[in-house]
C-alpha positions in Angstrom: -15.5 -6.0 -16.6 -15.0 -5.1 -20.2 -12.3 -6.7 -22.4 -9.6 -4.1 -22.8 -10.5 -2.3 -19.6 -7.9 -1.7 -16.9 -8.0 -3.6 -13.7 -10.0 -2.3 -10.8 -8.1 0.0 -8.4 -7.8 -2.6 -5.7 -6.2 -5.1 -8.1 -3.9 -2.4 -9.4 -2.8 -1.5 -5.8 -2.2 -5.2 -5.1 0.2 -5.4 -8.1 1.9 -2.1 -7.1 2.3 -3.5 -3.5 4.1 -6.6 -4.9 6.4 -4.5 -7.0 7.1 -2.0 -4.2 7.8 -4.7 -1.6 10.0 -6.8 -3.9 13.6 -6.4 -2.8 14.8 -7.2 -6.4 12.9 -4.3 -7.9 14.4 -0.9 -7.2 11.7 1.2 -9.0 8.8 0.7 -11.4 7.0 2.9 -13.9 4.5 2.6 -16.7 2.4 -0.1 -14.9 -0.5 -1.1 -17.2 -3.2 -3.6 -16.8 -5.6 -4.9 -19.4 -8.5 -7.4 -19.2 -8.1 -10.1 -21.9 -11.2 -12.0 -20.8 -13.3 -12.6 -17.7 -10.6 -14.5 -15.9 -7.4 -13.1 -17.6 -5.5 -10.0 -16.9 -2.4 -8.7 -18.7 0.1 -6.9 -16.5 3.0 -4.9 -18.0 5.5 -2.7 -16.2 8.9 -1.2 -16.7 11.1 -2.0 -13.8 14.6 -1.0 -12.6 16.4 -3.7 -10.8 17.8 -3.0 -7.3 21.0 -4.9 -8.2 21.5 -5.3 -12.0 24.6 -7.4 -11.6 24.0 -10.1 -14.2 21.6 -11.1 -16.9 20.9 -14.5 -15.4 20.2 -13.1 -12.0 18.0 -10.4 -13.4 16.0 -13.0 -15.4 15.6 -15.2 -12.3 14.5 -12.2 -10.1 12.0 -11.1 -12.8 10.6 -14.6 -13.0 10.2 -14.7 -9.2 8.5 -11.3 -9.2 6.1 -12.4 -11.9 5.2 -15.5 -9.8 4.5 -13.3 -6.8 2.2 -11.1 -8.9 0.3 -14.2 -10.1 0.0 -15.6 -6.6 -1.4 -12.3 -5.2 -3.6 -11.6 -8.3 -4.7 -14.9 -9.8 -6.3 -13.1 -12.7 -2.8 -11.9 -13.8 -2.3 -14.7 -16.4 0.1 -12.7 -18.6 2.8 -10.7 -16.9 5.5 -8.7 -18.7 8.2 -7.0 -16.7 10.6 -5.0 -18.8 13.9 -4.1 -17.2 15.2 -0.7 -18.0 17.3 2.1 -16.5 15.8 4.5 -14.0 16.5 7.5 -16.2 14.8 6.0 -19.2 11.4 7.3 -20.3 10.6 4.4 -22.6 
């Protein structure tokens, strides 16, 4: 492991599985991982919510998804999920 390196493919797949299986997430793009240290992994992704009905509900759903990622991949100490529209490229 080198600081700044992406996560190994099996860790990347585990994170993708959480995002794909999460009922709150409709779609995700731009998934990035980055080792911050030997036991720290940054995870960032742009997500589209399956039901973007309210800001409070979206925030709670994102928090729960972040927790699921941390449970599945304990190295994922920093998780950023950015909600966006499906047609957005940013």
